[in-house]
C-alpha positions in Angstrom: 83.1 117.9 59.3 84.8 119.6 56.4 88.4 118.7 55.5 90.4 120.2 58.4 92.6 123.2 57.8 95.6 123.7 60.0 95.8 127.3 61.3 99.1 129.0 61.9 101.0 127.1 64.6 104.3 128.3 65.9 106.3 125.0 65.7 109.3 126.5 67.4 107.2 127.6 70.3 105.5 124.3 70.6 108.8 122.4 70.4 110.4 124.6 73.0 107.5 124.1 75.3 107.9 120.3 74.9 111.7 120.1 75.4 112.2 123.0 77.9 109.1 123.2 80.0 107.0 120.0 79.7 110.1 117.7 80.0 111.1 119.0 83.4 107.7 120.0 85.0 105.1 117.6 83.8 104.5 113.8 84.3 104.2 111.7 81.2 100.4 111.6 81.1 100.2 115.4 81.4 102.8 115.9 78.6 100.7 113.7 76.3 97.4 115.3 77.4 98.6 118.9 76.9 100.2 118.0 73.6 97.0 116.5 72.3 95.0 119.5 73.6 97.3 121.9 71.8 97.0 119.9 68.5 93.2 119.8 68.8 93.2 123.6 69.4 95.3 123.9 66.2 92.6 122.3 64.2 93.8 118.6 64.1 90.7 116.5 65.0 92.5 113.9 67.2 90.3 111.3 68.8 92.6 108.9 70.4 96.4 108.9 70.9 98.6 106.1 72.4 102.3 106.4 73.2 104.0 103.1 74.2 107.4 102.3 75.9 108.9 98.9 76.1 110.2 97.9 79.5 112.8 95.4 80.7 110.6 93.5 83.1 109.6 89.8 83.3 105.9 90.6 83.8 105.3 94.0 82.2 106.1 94.2 78.5 105.3 97.9 77.9 104.1 101.0 79.7 102.6 104.1 78.2 100.0 106.8 78.0 96.6 106.7 76.2 94.7 109.9 75.6 91.1 110.2 74.4 89.3 113.4 73.5 86.4 112.8 75.9 88.3 111.4 78.9 91.8 112.8 78.8 95.0 110.9 79.4 96.0 108.0 81.7 98.9 105.6 82.0 98.6 101.9 81.1 100.7 98.8 81.2 100.8 95.8 78.8 101.6 92.3 80.2 104.7 90.8 78.7 102.6 87.8 77.6 100.6 90.1 75.2 103.8 90.9 73.2 104.0 87.2 72.1 100.4 87.2 70.8 98.7 88.3 67.6 97.6 91.5 69.5 101.2 92.8 68.9 102.6 90.5 66.2 102.0 92.0 62.8 100.5 95.1 64.3 101.2 98.7 63.1 103.1 99.2 66.4 105.4 96.3 65.6 105.9 97.6 62.1 106.9 101.0 63.4 109.3 99.7 66.0 111.0 97.2 63.7 111.2 99.4 60.5 111.6 102.8 62.2 109.2 104.1 59.6 105.7 105.6 59.9 102.4 103.7 59.2 99.4 105.5 57.8 96.1 103.9 56.9 92.6 105.0 56.1 90.1 102.9 58.2 87.4 103.2 55.6 88.4 100.3 53.2 90.1 97.7 55.4 91.0 94.3 54.0 90.8 91.3 56.3 93.5 89.6 54.2 96.2 92.3 54.9 95.0 94.6 57.7 95.7 93.9 61.4 92.6 93.2 63.7 93.5 96.3 65.8 92.6 98.5 62.8 89.2 96.9 62.5 88.6 97.5 66.2 89.5 101.1 65.9 87.2 101.5 62.9 84.3 99.8 64.8 84.8 102.3 67.6 84.5 105.3 65.2 88.0 106.0 64.0 88.4 107.0 60.3 92.2 107.2 59.9 95.3 105.8 61.7 98.8 107.2 61.9 101.7 105.5 63.8 105.1 107.0 64.2 108.4 105.8 65.6 109.5 107.6 68.8 113.2 107.4 68.7 115.2 107.9 72.0 118.8 109.0 72.4 119.9 105.5 73.3 118.7 104.3 69.9 115.7 102.4 71.2 112.5 102.8 69.2 109.1 103.3 70.8 105.7 103.9 69.1 103.0 106.5 69.0 99.6 106.0 67.4 97.2 108.8 66.4 93.6 108.3 65.3 90.9 110.7 64.2 87.1 110.4 63.8 86.9 113.2 61.2 85.0 111.9 58.1 87.8 113.0 55.9 90.6 111.5 58.0 93.9 113.2 58.5 94.9 115.9 56.0 98.5 115.8 54.6 99.1 119.0 56.6 97.9 117.4 59.8 100.1 114.4 59.3 103.1 116.5 58.4 102.7 118.6 61.6 102.4 115.5 63.8 105.5 114.0 62.3 107.4 117.3 62.6 106.6 117.4 66.3 107.4 113.7 67.1 111.1 114.2 67.8 110.3 116.9 70.3 107.6 114.7 71.9 110.2 112.0 72.1 112.7 114.4 73.8 110.0 115.4 76.4 109.0 111.8 77.2 112.4 110.1 77.2 113.6 111.1 80.6 110.4 109.9 82.3 110.4 106.8 80.2 114.0 106.0 81.0 113.4 106.5 84.7 110.4 104.2 84.5 112.4 101.5 82.7 115.3 101.8 85.2 113.0 101.6 88.1 111.3 98.5 86.6 114.7 96.9 86.1 115.8 97.7 89.7 112.6 96.2 91.1 113.0 93.1 89.0 116.5 92.4 90.3 116.4 93.9 93.8 112.8 94.1 95.0 110.6 97.1 95.7 112.2 98.4 98.9 115.9 98.3 97.7 114.9 99.7 94.3 113.2 102.7 96.0 116.2 103.3 98.3 118.7 103.1 95.4 116.6 105.4 93.2 116.6 107.8 96.1 120.4 107.9 96.1 121.5 105.1 98.4 124.2 103.9 95.9 127.5 104.1 97.8 129.2 101.3 99.6 128.3 101.8 103.3 124.9 103.4 102.6 123.2 101.3 105.2 120.5 101.6 107.9 119.5 99.5 110.8 115.9 98.5 110.6 113.6 96.1 112.4 112.2 93.3 110.2 110.8 89.8 110.1 113.1 87.7 108.0 112.0 84.6 106.0 114.4 82.1 104.4 113.0 79.3 102.4 114.9 76.3 101.1 113.8 73.6 98.7 113.6 70.0 100.1 115.4 67.3 98.2 117.2 69.8 95.8 120.4 67.7 95.6 118.4 64.6 94.7 116.4 66.6 92.1 119.6 68.0 90.6 120.9 64.4 90.1 117.7 63.0 88.7 116.4 65.8 86.4 118.0 67.2 83.2 119.1 70.8 83.6 116.2 72.4 81.8 113.6 70.5 83.9 115.5 71.3 87.1 115.5 75.0 86.3 111.8 74.8 85.5 110.9 73.2 88.8 113.2 75.6 90.7 111.5 78.5 88.9 108.0 77.2 89.8 109.0 77.0 93.5 110.6 80.4 93.5 107.6 82.0 91.8 105.3 80.7 94.4 107.4 82.1 97.2 107.9 85.5 95.5 104.2 85.9 94.7 103.3 85.1 98.3 105.9 87.4 99.8 104.9 90.3 97.5 101.2 89.7 98.3 102.0 90.4 102.0 104.1 93.5 101.3 107.5 91.9 101.7 110.7 92.3 99.7 112.5 89.3 98.1 116.2 90.3 98.4 118.1 87.2 97.2 118.0 83.9 95.4 120.7 81.8 96.9 120.7 78.6 94.9 117.5 77.0 95.9 117.0 79.4 98.8 115.0 82.6 98.8 115.7 85.4 101.4 112.9 87.9 102.1 112.2 90.6 104.7 109.1 92.3 106.0 110.1 95.6 107.5 108.4 96.6 110.8 108.1 100.3 109.8 106.3 101.3 113.0 103.7 98.6 112.8 105.3 96.5 115.5 106.9 93.1 115.5 103.6 91.3 115.6 102.3 92.8 112.4 105.5 92.2 110.4 105.8 88.7 111.7 102.1 88.0 110.8 102.8 89.1 107.2 105.8 86.9 107.0 103.9 83.9 108.5 101.0 84.3 106.1 103.3 84.5 103.1 105.0 81.3 104.1 101.8 79.4 104.8 100.3 80.6 101.5 103.4 79.5 99.6 103.6 76.1 101.4 99.9 75.4 100.6 100.2 76.3 96.9 103.4 74.4 96.5 101.8 71.1 97.7 98.6 71.7 95.7 100.1 72.8 92.4 103.6 71.6 91.8 104.1 68.8 94.3 107.3 70.3 95.8 108.1 70.7 99.4 110.3 73.3 101.0 111.2 74.5 104.5 110.7 78.0 105.8 112.7 79.6 108.6 111.6 82.8 110.4 113.1 85.3 112.9 112.4 88.9 113.8 114.8 91.5 114.9 117.3 94.2 113.9 119.1 93.9 110.5 121.5 96.1 108.6 119.9 97.0 105.3 121.9 98.5 102.5 124.9 98.4 100.2 127.8 96.0 100.8 130.6 94.9 98.5 133.7 96.3 96.8 134.1 99.8 95.3 133.0 98.6 91.8 130.6 95.7 92.7 127.8 96.3 95.1 124.9 94.3 96.5 121.9 95.6 98.3 120.9 93.1 101.0 120.4 92.6 104.7 123.1 91.3 107.1 123.6 90.9 110.8 122.9 88.5 113.6 119.2 88.2 112.8 120.0 87.0 109.2 122.7 84.6 110.6 120.3 83.2 113.1 117.5 82.5 110.5 120.0 80.7 108.2 121.0 78.4 111.0 117.4 77.3 111.5 117.3 75.5 108.2 119.2 72.5 109.5 116.8 72.2 112.4 113.8 72.3 110.1 115.2 69.5 108.0 116.4 67.3 110.9 113.0 67.5 112.6 110.9 67.1 109.4 109.3 70.4 110.1 108.1 72.6 107.2 108.3 75.9 109.1 110.4 76.8 112.1 111.0 80.0 114.0 112.9 81.6 116.8 111.6 82.3 120.3 111.2 86.0 119.4 109.1 85.2 116.3 106.9 82.6 118.2 106.2 85.2 120.9 104.3 87.3 118.4 101.5 84.6 118.1 99.1 82.8 120.4 100.7 79.8 122.1 98.5 77.3 120.4 99.8 78.3 116.9 103.3 77.3 117.7 104.9 74.2 119.1 108.3 74.1 120.8 110.7 71.6 119.1 113.3 71.8 121.8 116.6 73.5 122.5 119.3 73.4 119.9 123.0 74.3 119.5 123.2 76.4 116.3 126.6 76.8 114.5 128.0 80.2 115.3 125.3 81.2 117.7 126.3 81.5 121.4 124.3 79.4 123.9 121.6 76.9 123.0 118.5 78.3 121.4 114.8 77.4 121.7 113.3 76.6 118.3 109.6 76.4 117.5 107.5 75.1 114.7 104.4 76.8 113.3 101.0 75.2 113.1 98.7 77.0 110.7 95.2 77.0 112.2 93.5 79.7 110.1 93.7 77.7 106.8 93.4 74.2 108.2 96.9 73.5 107.0 99.4 71.8 109.3 102.7 73.1 108.1 104.8 71.2 110.7 105.5 67.6 111.7 106.0 66.0 108.3 106.1 62.2 108.4 109.4 60.5 108.9 111.2 59.7 105.6 110.2 62.9 103.9 112.9 63.8 101.3 115.4 66.1 102.8 
């Protein structure tokens, strides 16, 4: 391919399309795809383009769009753990983000002593030149965009100048979507999927609440007081984090929402959503059984799980300037009172009569009738026996740490 020549391109028209039209009508992947298609049509032999966005998320380090000439554009995510490895450290992307300057390199004469492995990978795949640019957003954050070509002559000075000239307008087009994605990620991290979706949809005022039917799960670590006295703070927090991670993973795997960490307690709900109490209760039970099994096998910690199903008030509570998104109501109060029964009877998992009624009789065992603080009348309480996994989650031996 001869050295590319950039035909006349109306920069103002292109920039206006990015900022006025694409920004408000297209999703991020389509913005990148159509931008690349227009540049290719203008004579710039793009082969691969990647636009990355850092996220505030404990699991996902970055999100972005990758475009390839043959296959088009698609979104991708980068696990947070990758950002601490050599895949990112010392890379052109890190250089661009930290220095706010561009990075341009021919891929024809790479030097193992100074060039990052990602450049060698791109060269092996057929790229001949690499250009990375800072994508600077209005809040001052810096993201990165990388452009490669497979043209034998690489990028011409005119091509690189055109891409750099358009980069602020590409940033303006992508920033709203990127900020929404980052905000949604942050909400999901702190509130859970369901509350995050409701808040993003506008449920942000005190009193924005709705009554829903849900199975409620409350877990509480056994022997936490003893652990807090025996372990140094950093070890205690590590063990607490291990236990909470097991519970959260199990709850999410069954489609539940973790709403609160209350000391060593975890409050989760499994909305009924038209599927019936039995299905929601089944999801909650499977989550608890999976977490109990993994806790014993992997970290040697034991905890109790308390379950109930019924109506809850789901939404915003608090003061005018400090809100919390949670569930309240008699169902939540009831499940919190079951914790004392679980510990006093050495049972790993207890539930209400309503929850037990959702399962065959041979998978629950009646513990007896108990007077629960703040609950009128004595209540029948049951323990769960997990038959499907061969795990007996109830009836711990006497003397188990409380």
